[in-house]
C-alpha positions in Angstrom: -9.4 5.3 38.0 -6.0 4.7 36.4 -7.3 3.0 33.3 -10.2 0.8 32.3 -10.5 -1.7 29.5 -13.8 -2.5 27.9 -14.7 -4.7 24.9 -17.6 -4.6 22.5 -19.2 -7.6 20.8 -16.3 -7.8 18.3 -13.6 -7.8 21.0 -12.5 -4.3 20.0 -10.7 -2.6 22.9 -12.3 0.6 24.4 -10.0 2.3 26.8 -10.8 5.0 29.4 -8.2 6.8 31.6 -7.8 10.0 33.6 -4.9 11.4 31.5 -3.5 11.1 27.9 -0.4 9.5 29.3 -2.4 6.9 31.3 -4.4 6.2 28.2 -1.3 5.7 26.1 0.0 3.3 28.7 -3.3 1.4 28.5 -3.2 1.4 24.7 0.3 -0.1 24.7 -0.8 -2.7 27.3 -3.9 -3.9 25.5 -2.0 -4.0 22.2 0.6 -6.3 23.8 -2.2 -8.5 25.2 -4.0 -8.8 21.9 -1.1 -8.8 19.5 2.1 -9.8 21.3 3.5 -11.9 18.4 2.8 -9.1 15.9 4.6 -6.6 18.1 7.6 -8.9 18.5 7.9 -9.3 14.7 7.6 -5.6 14.1 10.2 -4.8 16.7 12.7 -7.2 15.1 11.9 -5.9 11.6 12.7 -2.4 12.8 16.0 -3.6 14.3 16.9 -5.8 11.4 17.0 -8.9 13.5 14.0 -10.9 12.1 16.2 -13.5 10.4 17.3 -14.6 13.9 14.0 -16.5 14.2 12.4 -16.4 10.7 15.5 -17.7 9.0 17.3 -16.9 5.7 14.0 -15.8 4.0 14.1 -12.6 6.2 17.8 -11.9 5.7 17.3 -9.6 2.7 14.9 -7.4 4.7 17.3 -7.3 7.7 20.2 -6.3 5.4 18.1 -3.4 4.1 17.0 -2.4 7.6 20.6 -2.3 8.8 22.1 -0.7 5.8 19.3 2.0 5.7 19.9 2.6 9.4 16.3 2.4 10.4 16.9 1.9 14.1 19.5 4.6 14.2 17.1 7.0 12.4 14.4 6.1 14.9 16.8 6.9 17.8 17.7 10.2 16.3 14.1 11.1 15.7 13.1 10.2 19.3 16.0 12.2 20.7 15.0 15.2 18.7 11.3 14.7 19.8 12.4 14.8 23.4 14.1 18.1 22.8 11.4 19.8 20.7 8.2 18.2 22.0 8.8 16.7 25.5 5.1 16.1 26.1 4.7 13.9 23.0 8.0 12.1 23.8 6.7 11.3 27.3 3.4 10.1 25.8 5.3 7.7 23.5 7.3 6.5 26.5 4.0 5.8 28.4 2.8 3.7 25.4 6.1 1.8 25.4 5.8 1.2 29.2 2.4 -0.3 28.6 3.7 -2.5 25.8 6.4 -3.9 28.1 3.9 -4.4 30.9 1.6 -6.3 28.6 4.4 -8.4 27.1 5.4 -9.7 30.6 2.0 -10.8 31.6 1.2 -14.5 31.6 -2.1 -15.8 30.2 -2.6 -17.0 26.7 0.7 -16.5 24.8 0.6 -16.7 21.0 1.6 -20.1 19.7 4.2 -18.6 17.4 6.4 -18.0 20.5 6.5 -21.7 21.2 7.2 -22.5 17.5 10.2 -20.2 17.4 11.4 -20.6 21.0 11.2 -16.8 21.4 10.2 -14.8 24.5 8.9 -11.3 24.0 11.7 -8.7 24.0 11.7 -5.4 25.7 10.7 -2.2 23.8 12.8 0.9 23.9 11.3 4.4 23.8 12.3 4.8 20.2 10.8 1.4 19.1 7.4 2.8 17.9 9.3 5.2 15.6 11.4 2.3 14.3 8.2 0.3 13.6 6.7 3.3 11.7 9.9 3.6 9.6 10.0 -0.1 8.9 6.3 -0.1 7.9 6.7 2.8 5.5 10.3 2.9 4.2 9.1 1.2 0.9 5.8 3.0 0.9 6.9 5.7 -1.6 8.2 3.0 -3.9 11.8 4.3 -4.4 12.7 1.0 -6.0 10.5 2.1 -8.9 13.4 4.4 -9.9 15.5 1.3 -10.4 12.8 -0.1 -12.7 12.7 3.1 -14.7 16.4 3.0 -15.2 16.4 -0.7 -16.0 13.6 -0.6 -18.5 14.9 2.6 -20.1 18.4 1.0 -20.5 17.0 -2.2 -22.2 13.9 -1.0 -24.0 14.6 2.7 -24.6 13.4 5.9 -22.8 9.9 5.6 -24.2 9.4 2.4 -22.1 9.1 4.5 -18.9 5.8 6.0 -20.0 4.6 2.7 -21.5 5.1 0.9 -18.2 3.9 3.7 -16.0 1.4 2.3 -13.5 0.9 1.6 -9.8 3.8 -0.7 -9.2 3.7 -4.0 -7.4 5.1 -2.8 -4.1 3.2 0.4 -3.6 0.2 0.9 -1.4 -2.9 2.9 -2.1 -6.4 3.5 -0.9 -9.9 4.7 -1.8 -11.4 7.6 0.1 -14.3 10.0 -0.5 -15.7 13.0 1.3 -19.4 13.8 0.8 -20.4 17.3 2.1 -23.5 17.9 4.1 -25.3 19.2 1.1 -25.1 15.8 -0.5 -26.2 13.7 2.5 -29.5 12.7 4.0 -28.6 14.3 7.4 -27.1 17.6 6.2 -23.7 16.6 7.8 -20.7 15.2 6.0 -19.7 11.6 5.5 -16.2 10.3 5.1 -15.7 6.8 3.8 -13.0 4.6 2.2 -10.6 1.7 2.6 -6.8 1.6 2.8 -5.2 -0.9 0.4 -2.2 -2.6 1.8 -0.7 -6.0 2.0 -3.2 -8.0 4.0 -1.4 -9.3 7.1 -2.5 -11.7 9.8 -2.7 -10.1 12.4 -4.0 -7.1 10.5 -2.1 -3.9 9.9 -4.9 -1.8 11.5 -6.2 -2.0 15.0 -9.8 -0.8 15.7 -9.6 1.1 19.0 -11.5 3.6 21.2 -9.4 6.0 23.4 -11.2 8.1 26.0 -10.0 10.6 28.6 -11.2 14.0 29.8 -9.3 15.7 27.0 -10.6 13.7 24.1 -12.7 10.7 23.1 -11.5 9.2 19.8 -12.3 6.1 17.8 -10.1 5.1 14.9 -7.8 2.7 13.2 -4.4 2.6 14.9 -1.2 1.0 13.7 -0.2 -1.7 16.2 3.0 -0.5 17.9 2.2 3.2 17.4 0.3 5.3 20.0 -2.8 7.2 19.2 -4.7 7.2 15.9 -2.7 8.5 13.0 -4.6 7.8 9.7 -8.3 7.3 10.3 -10.1 8.8 13.3 -13.3 10.4 14.6 -13.3 12.5 17.7 -17.1 13.0 17.8 -16.9 16.5 16.3 -14.3 16.1 13.6 -13.2 13.1 11.5 -10.3 12.5 9.1 -9.0 9.9 6.7 -6.0 9.5 4.3 -4.8 7.9 1.1 -1.3 7.5 -0.2 -0.6 10.8 -2.2 1.8 8.9 -4.5 4.3 11.7 -3.8 8.0 11.2 -4.5 10.0 12.1 -1.5 12.9 9.6 -1.4 15.9 9.8 -3.7 18.5 7.3 -4.8 22.1 8.5 -5.6 24.7 6.6 -7.5 27.8 6.8 -5.4 31.5 6.6 -6.4 33.2 5.0 -3.4 36.8 4.1 -2.8 38.6 2.4 0.0 41.5 4.1 1.8 43.7 3.2 4.7 41.3 5.2 6.9 38.0 3.7 5.6 35.8 4.6 2.7 35.5 7.8 0.8 32.7 9.1 -1.6 33.1 11.5 -4.4 30.9 14.6 -3.8 29.4 17.1 -6.3 32.2 19.5 -5.5 34.7 17.1 -7.1 36.3 16.2 -3.8 36.5 12.9 -2.0 34.8 13.0 1.4 35.1 10.5 4.3 32.0 8.3 4.6 30.9 6.8 7.9 31.6 3.1 8.0 31.2 0.2 10.4 30.2 -3.5 10.3 27.3 -5.3 12.0 26.4 -9.0 12.3 23.1 -10.5 11.6 22.1 -13.8 13.2 20.3 -16.2 10.9 18.3 -19.1 12.2 19.8 -22.4 11.0 22.7 -20.7 9.2 26.0 -18.9 9.9 26.0 -15.3 11.2 26.3 -12.8 8.3 28.5 -9.7 8.5 27.1 -6.5 6.9 29.1 -3.4 6.0 27.3 -0.2 6.8 28.3 2.9 4.8 26.8 6.3 4.9 27.7 9.2 2.6 26.7 12.9 2.8 23.6 11.9 0.8 22.5 9.0 3.0 23.1 5.4 3.8 24.3 3.1 1.1 21.5 0.4 0.7 22.9 -1.5 -2.3 26.4 -2.2 -3.6 29.5 -0.7 -2.2 33.1 0.1 -3.1 33.3 -3.3 -4.9 29.9 -3.0 -6.6 26.9 -5.3 -6.5 27.1 -9.0 -5.7 27.7 -9.9 -9.3 30.6 -7.5 -9.6 28.7 -4.8 -11.4 30.2 -1.5 -10.3 27.4 0.2 -8.4 26.6 1.7 -5.0 23.2 3.3 -4.2 22.5 5.6 -1.3 19.0 6.5 0.0 18.0 10.0 1.0 14.7 10.5 2.8 13.3 13.2 5.0 13.4 11.6 8.5 17.1 10.8 8.0 17.8 14.3 7.0 15.6 16.2 9.5 15.5 13.8 12.5 11.7 14.3 12.4 9.2 11.5 11.8 6.1 13.7 12.3 5.1 12.1 15.7 4.4 15.7 16.9 1.1 15.5 14.9 -0.3 12.6 16.9 -1.5 14.2 20.1 -2.9 17.3 18.4 -4.9 15.0 16.1 -6.5 13.3 19.2 -7.3 16.7 20.7 -8.8 18.0 17.5 -12.3 19.5 17.7 -12.6 21.2 14.3 -11.2 20.9 10.8 -8.8 23.7 11.6 -7.3 21.7 14.4 -6.7 18.7 12.1 -5.2 21.1 9.5 -2.7 22.6 12.1 -1.8 19.1 13.4 -1.0 17.9 9.9 1.4 20.7 9.3 3.8 18.6 11.5 3.3 15.5 9.4 6.4 14.0 7.7 5.9 10.7 6.1 4.3 8.9 4.4 3.0 11.8 2.3 -0.8 11.5 2.3 -3.9 13.1 0.8 -6.1 14.0 3.8 -9.9 14.6 3.9 -11.6 15.9 7.0 -14.9 17.3 8.1 -16.5 18.6 11.3 -20.0 19.0 12.8 -20.0 22.7 12.0 -19.7 22.1 8.3 -15.9 22.6 8.0 -14.2 20.6 5.2 -10.6 19.9 4.4 -8.9 18.3 1.4 -5.1 18.7 1.4 -1.8 17.0 1.1 0.2 16.4 4.3 3.9 15.5 4.5 7.4 16.6 3.5 8.5 16.5 -0.1 11.9 18.0 -0.9 12.5 20.5 -3.7 15.1 19.2 -6.1 15.8 18.5 -9.7 13.1 16.7 -11.7 15.6 14.1 -12.7 15.8 13.0 -9.1 12.2 11.8 -9.3 12.8 9.6 -12.3 15.9 7.5 -11.6 19.1 7.2 -9.5 21.2 10.4 -10.0 25.0 10.7 -9.9 26.1 11.9 -6.5 29.3 13.4 -7.9 27.4 15.8 -10.2 26.0 19.1 -8.9 22.4 19.9 -9.3 20.8 17.1 -7.4 20.9 18.6 -3.9 17.8 19.2 -1.8 17.1 22.9 -1.7 13.9 23.2 0.4 10.5 21.8 0.9 7.3 22.0 -1.2 4.3 23.7 0.3 1.7 20.9 0.5 -1.1 21.5 -2.0 -4.7 21.9 -1.2 -7.9 21.2 -3.1 -11.6 21.7 -2.9 -14.7 19.7 -3.6 -16.6 19.2 -6.9 -20.4 19.0 -6.8 -20.1 18.5 -3.1 -17.8 15.6 -3.1 -14.0 14.9 -3.2 -12.6 11.5 -4.2 -9.1 10.3 -3.6 -7.9 7.0 -5.0 -4.2 7.6 -5.6 -4.9 9.2 -9.0 -3.5 12.5 -10.2 -5.1 15.1 -8.1 -3.8 17.7 -5.5 -0.5 15.8 -5.2 0.2 15.8 -8.9 3.1 18.4 -8.6 4.8 16.2 -6.0 4.8 12.8 -7.8 5.9 11.0 -10.9 3.6 8.0 -11.2 0.1 7.7 -10.0 -2.6 5.0 -10.0 -4.8 4.8 -13.1 -7.9 6.9 -12.8 -10.4 3.9 -12.9 -11.2 3.7 -9.2 -11.5 7.4 -8.8 -13.6 7.8 -11.9 -15.9 4.9 -10.8 -16.4 6.3 -7.3 -17.1 9.7 -8.7 -19.7 8.2 -11.2 -21.4 6.2 -8.4 -21.6 9.3 -6.2 -23.1 11.3 -9.1 -25.8 8.7 -9.5 -27.6 9.8 -6.3 -28.3 13.2 -4.9 -28.2 12.4 -1.2 -26.2 9.7 0.6 -26.3 8.1 4.0 -23.8 6.1 6.0 -25.7 2.9 5.2 -25.3 3.5 1.5 -21.5 3.5 1.6 -20.8 -0.3 1.4 -22.3 -0.4 -2.1 -19.4 1.8 -3.2 -16.8 0.0 -1.1 -17.7 -3.3 -2.8 -18.2 -2.2 -6.4 -16.5 -4.7 -8.8 -16.7 -2.9 -12.2 -13.4 -3.2 -14.0 -12.6 0.0 -15.8 -9.3 -1.2 -17.2 -10.8 -4.0 -19.2 -11.5 -1.9 -22.3 -8.2 -2.3 -24.3 -8.2 -6.1 -24.1 -11.9 -6.3 -24.9 -11.3 -4.1 -28.0 -8.5 -6.4 -29.1 -10.7 -9.4 -28.6 -13.5 -7.7 -30.6 -11.1 -7.1 -33.5 -10.4 -10.8 -33.9 -12.3 -12.3 -36.8 -14.3 -15.5 -36.3 -13.7 -16.5 -39.9 -11.4 -15.5 -42.7 -11.8 -12.0 -44.0 -10.6 -10.4 -47.2 -9.2 -7.3 -45.4 -5.9 -7.1 -43.5 -7.7 -6.9 -40.2 -11.3 -7.1 -39.0 -12.0 -3.7 -37.4 -15.4 -3.5 -35.7 -17.3 -0.3 -36.0 -18.8 -0.8 -32.5 -17.9 -2.6 -29.3 -21.5 -2.4 -28.1 -22.2 -4.7 -25.2 -25.5 -5.8 -23.7 -25.6 -3.0 -21.1 -24.4 0.6 -21.0 -22.2 -0.2 -18.0 -20.5 -3.1 -19.7 -19.9 -1.2 -23.0 -16.3 -0.2 -23.5 -15.7 3.6 -23.6 -15.4 5.3 -26.9 -12.0 4.5 -28.4 -10.7 3.4 -31.7 -10.4 -0.3 -32.2 -6.8 -1.5 -32.3 -5.2 -1.5 -35.7 -2.3 -3.7 -36.8 1.1 -2.1 -36.6 3.1 -2.4 -39.9 4.9 -5.5 -38.6 1.7 -7.2 -37.4 0.5 -10.1 -39.6 -3.0 -10.4 -41.0 -5.3 -12.0 -38.3 -5.8 -15.7 -38.2 -9.4 -16.9 -37.9 -10.4 -18.2 -34.5 -11.4 -21.8 -33.8 -15.1 -22.2 -32.9 -14.2 -22.7 -29.3 -12.1 -19.5 -29.1 -14.8 -17.6 -31.0 -17.4 -18.7 -28.5 -15.2 -17.8 -25.6 -14.5 -14.4 -27.2 -18.2 -13.7 -27.6 -18.9 -14.8 -24.1 -16.2 -12.4 -22.7 -17.5 -9.5 -24.9 -21.0 -10.0 -23.4 -19.6 -10.0 -19.9 -20.8 -7.2 -17.6 -17.2 -6.3 -16.6 -17.8 -7.2 -13.0 -15.1 -9.1 -11.2 -17.5 -11.0 -8.9 -16.3 -14.0 -7.0 -19.1 -16.2 -8.4 -18.6 -15.1 -12.0 -17.4 -17.7 -14.5 -17.1 -14.9 -17.1 -14.8 -12.9 -14.9 -12.7 -16.0 -14.5 -12.5 -16.4 -18.3 -11.5 -12.8 -18.8 -8.8 -13.1 -16.1 -7.5 -16.3 -17.7 -7.2 -14.6 -21.1 -5.6 -11.5 -19.5 -3.0 -13.7 -17.7 -2.2 -15.6 -20.9 -1.7 -12.3 -22.8 0.7 -11.1 -20.2 2.7 -14.3 -20.3 2.7 -14.1 -24.1 4.1 -10.6 -24.0 6.7 -11.5 -21.4 7.9 -14.4 -23.6 8.5 -12.2 -26.6 12.1 -11.7 -27.5 11.6 -8.0 -27.8 10.9 -7.8 -24.1 13.2 -10.6 -23.0 16.2 -8.3 -22.5 14.3 -6.5 -19.7 13.4 -9.8 -17.9 16.7 -10.1 -16.1 17.1 -7.5 -13.3 20.4 -6.2 -12.0 21.8 -7.9 -9.0 20.2 -5.6 -6.5 19.2 -6.9 -3.0 16.4 -9.4 -3.1 14.0 -7.2 -1.1 14.0 -4.7 -4.0 13.5 -7.2 -6.8 9.6 -7.2 -6.9 9.8 -3.7 -8.3 12.1 -5.0 -11.1 10.1 -8.1 -12.1 8.9 -7.9 -15.7 5.7 -10.0 -15.5 4.0 -7.9 -12.7 5.0 -4.8 -14.6 3.4 -6.1 -17.8 0.3 -7.1 -15.9 -0.3 -3.8 -14.2 0.6 -1.8 -17.4 -1.3 -4.0 -19.8 -3.9 -1.4 -20.8 -1.1 1.0 -21.8 0.8 -1.6 -23.7 -2.3 -2.7 -25.7 -3.2 0.9 -26.5 0.3 1.9 -27.7 0.7 2.7 -31.4 3.5 0.3 -31.5 5.0 -2.1 -29.0 8.5 -2.9 -30.2 7.1 -4.6 -33.3 5.2 -7.2 -31.2 2.1 -8.5 -33.0 -0.3 -7.9 -30.3 -3.3 -9.2 -32.3 -1.5 -12.5 -32.6 -0.6 -12.5 -28.9 -4.2 -11.9 -27.9 -5.4 -14.6 -30.4 -2.9 -17.1 -29.0 -4.0 -16.3 -25.5 -7.6 -16.7 -26.4 -7.0 -20.1 -28.1 -4.9 -21.2 -25.1 -7.7 -20.5 -22.6 -10.4 -21.9 -25.0 -8.5 -25.2 -25.1 -8.3 -25.4 -21.3 -10.9 -23.0 -19.9 -11.1 -22.2 -16.2 -13.1 -24.9 -14.4 -14.8 -22.6 -12.0 -15.5 -19.0 -10.9 -13.2 -16.1 -10.3 -13.3 -16.6 -6.6 -12.0 -20.2 -7.0 -8.6 -18.9 -8.0 -8.8 -15.3 -6.8 -8.2 -16.1 -3.1 -6.9 -14.1 -0.2 -3.1 -14.6 0.4 -2.4 -12.8 3.7 1.2 -12.4 4.8 2.2 -14.2 8.0 5.6 -14.0 9.6 5.3 -17.8 10.2 3.4 -19.3 7.2 0.9 -21.9 8.0 0.3 -24.3 5.1 -2.9 -25.6 6.5 -4.4 -22.1 6.9 -3.1 -20.9 3.5 -5.2 -23.6 1.7 -8.4 -22.4 3.5 -8.3 -18.8 2.5 -11.6 -17.4 1.0 -12.3 -16.5 -2.6 -12.6 -12.8 -3.3 -14.5 -10.4 -5.6 -12.7 -7.5 -7.1 -9.5 -6.8 -9.0 -6.6 -4.3 -9.1 -8.5 -1.6 -10.8 -11.9 -2.1 -9.2 -13.1 0.0 -6.4 -13.1 -3.3 -4.5 -9.3 -3.4 -5.0 -8.2 -6.9 -4.3 -5.0 -7.2 -6.3 -3.9 -10.3 -8.3 -0.7 -10.2 -10.4 -1.9 -11.0 -13.9 0.4 -13.5 -15.5 1.8 -14.6 -12.2 -1.0 -15.4 -9.8 -4.7 -14.8 -9.2 -4.2 -14.8 -5.5 -4.5 -11.4 -3.8 -1.9 -10.4 -1.3 -3.1 -6.8 -1.3 -6.6 -5.5 -0.6 -8.7 -3.4 1.8 -6.9 -3.6 5.1 -9.9 -2.0 6.7 -13.1 -0.2 5.7 -14.7 2.7 7.4 -17.6 5.2 7.3 -17.3 8.3 9.5 -20.7 10.0 10.1 -20.5 13.6 11.3 -24.2 13.7 12.0 -23.9 11.0 14.7 -20.7 9.1 15.4 -22.8 6.2 16.6 -23.9 5.7 12.9 -20.3 5.2 11.9 -19.1 1.8 10.7 -15.9 -0.1 10.3 -14.5 -3.6 9.6 -11.1 -5.3 9.2 -10.2 -8.5 7.2 -9.7 -10.7 10.2 -10.5 -9.5 13.7 -9.5 -7.5 16.7 -7.3 -10.3 18.2 -4.0 -11.5 16.9 -4.2 -14.7 18.9 -5.1 -17.8 16.8 -8.0 -19.6 18.5 -9.5 -16.4 20.0 -13.1 -15.9 19.2 -12.1 -12.5 17.8 -9.2 -13.7 15.7 -11.3 -13.9 12.5 -14.8 -13.1 13.5 -15.0 -10.0 11.2 -14.0 -11.8 8.1 -17.5 -12.8 7.1 -18.5 -9.1 7.3 -15.4 -8.1 5.3 -16.1 -10.7 2.6 -19.8 -9.7 2.4 -19.2 -6.0 2.2 -20.8 -5.4 5.6 -19.5 -3.2 8.4 -19.6 -3.5 12.2 -21.2 -0.7 14.3 -18.9 1.8 16.0 -20.0 1.7 19.7 -18.7 4.5 22.0 -21.2 4.3 24.8 -19.4 2.7 27.7 -22.7 1.6 29.2 -23.1 -0.7 26.2 -19.7 -2.3 26.5 -18.3 -5.1 28.7 -15.7 -4.2 31.2 -12.7 -6.4 31.1 -10.2 -5.0 33.6 -8.9 -2.1 35.7 -5.2 -1.4 35.3 
C-alpha cells in the first residue's frame, strides 16, 4: 500500500498510507483533486499575482502581498525549517508533490479555469507557508492601529475607547471545553465554531489522515499539510479561537532618496540604508503596474514611501511581525500535533506555534485538560499596541517574547469567544463578552452534557448587545410629557430572557432636546420591539424590525456633523480601508456609543426617535432572514448564485455569529466556517459540518450538500471506520 483514498457519504476524504510522508502526499493530491481552483487562487494570492486573472479588483491585495514580502518571508521560513527541522520540511515537500500531481491530472476541471483561461500552476516547497501567511497576515488586525490614530486625531483620544469593539476585518470563534465531571459519559467534550469570512470553496477541509503512527480527523486549511487548528487523534483532541493578541507593529518611517537608493532614519538618529527594488504586477485587462518594494530595519514598507501616500500626505508605514523577524512560521508544531496522544503532547507541540496567536483548549481520554495561549507576542512598549509609532524614536524596539498565559476551568467548563480572558495581557481590543457570557450561562443551565446537546449552543440566537438600544427606545414617550424626558423605572419584558439587564435608562445630555412624542405607528413599533424576545431568528419579523431600527440609528449617527470629520479616511491602500470605514465602526460599537455619558453633544434620543419613525413609515416587509442572507466570498463572483443564497439566523453578538454590518448591509460575509464537537468518550460520537461541502467543484454532489445541515444547526457524523467507507482509489 502506498496510499488509499476513501470517501464517506458526504464525500469527505479519508486517507490511509504506510508513512506520514506518503500520507502528506496523498493529502496534497486529494486536495488538488477536490479544490484545484481554490489552490490556484491561494497560490496567486500568496505570490501577489492574483490581479493577473482577477483583474484590477485584486490589485490592492497584490500590492500588499508584494510590499509586505509575503512570498520572500515564506521562502525564508521554509529554508530555516529545512535547517532546523528537516523531517517537517520533507513532509511539507511531500504534500507539495501531491498537490502538483493532483493538479496535473485530467478529469473534471473546475469551470473557473475555463472562465479565466488559466491552467493550474506549479507549487514550490514554500508555497504552503506562503498560503498560511496570506491567510493570516490581516488576522491580528494591525490596520486597527490606523483606525485608532485616525479617530483619535479627528474626535479626540477618548474616541478610542468609545469605538473599541471587534473590528470589521478580524476573525473570531466560539469554543468551549466541558470536563468529564460535567458530561454524561465522564469524558470531556470540546465544541465550537470558527468565525471567518465564508468562502466558496470553504476555508476548512474536513479530512481523516491515517497511518501506523497516527490516526487523526480534523479541519485542515486547504493548501496546508496536516490538521493545525481542530483535531481529534482518538485519545486527545484540541481546538482554538483567535486570542485577539497584538503581535504586529506599524512604524512611521522617515525615508529619503539618495543617489544609492533609499535611507530610513533610525532610533539612533542615524540614516540607514533600506533594501529597495521594484516589481511588476500584471493586471488582467489593464497595463502592468510597477511597485516599489522598500524594507527598513523595522520591516517592509506597506503604505506610502519617500514621497508619501498617493494623495501626497507625507507618510510611510512599515510592518513588523514575528515570521519576518524570526524566519519561523510555526510549522514545526504540525507533525507533533498529529502524533499527540495526550494533552501534554499537544502542549509541547504548541510551544513551537508562532501565528496566528490562539487560545487553545485540549482534552484527552485520561482526564487531562489544557487551556492556554499559543503563539509569539513580542515584548515592547505599550504604545506600539495602540497606533503606529515613530521609527526614529527610541523605546519602540522588540526586546523579547511574552510567555504564553495559561488558564484553568470554572465549574468544570472553559469558554473562549475572543473575550478578555487568558490572553488579556497580550492584546488591546477584544470581542464584547456577550457570546462568552451566553455560552457560560447556557452551560450552567444543565449539570451534564452530551455531544448531542451541543448544537443547541452552536445555534443560540439570543442577542446580548441589544440592551442599550432597547433602553433608548423604552425612554421615548408615546405622548407629550411635562418632564424633560420620560425615564422608565423598569424595562421589564415578557420573559426573563428577553428582559434587559439592570442598567440605568439613558438620560439626556445637557445638549439633548426634550423628547418629541412618537407617532402612533412609531409607538406601536417601539412597543413591538420592546416585547421582542431578543432572538435573531431567520423567521422573526420582530428581529427584522429591531435590525432595521438599529441600522437607521447607525446611519443617523454617521450623518451627524460631529462625526463627519472621521468619515474620510487617509489615503491608505484600498485593502486596508475596511478598518477605517466609519459606518461599520459605528455599527459594531453601537452599544458603547449609546451608553456613553456624552457623545460629542449628539442628541441620541432624537437620533433613535428619528430612526424609529423612519422604520415605522416604511417597515420591513418580511423576516430577518429575508435580508440577512449569506454572502460568501468567491474569487470569481457569480451573480446568479449570489441571488440564491440562503437567509440566516443569528447576528454579530449572538452565539450563532453571522455578522451583518449594521447601517451598511444585513448580508453576512462572516459566520461559522465550520462547527465541530469532539467527544473524548468515543470519537465516533463526534460531529462536524461546514457551510457548503467537501468538494470545491460546482456541480459535484458534494459541493453544497452540507449546507442544509449547517443552516439547520445539524452536524454530520465523524466516521473513522474504514470498513464503513467507500474506497475511491489507490495511489
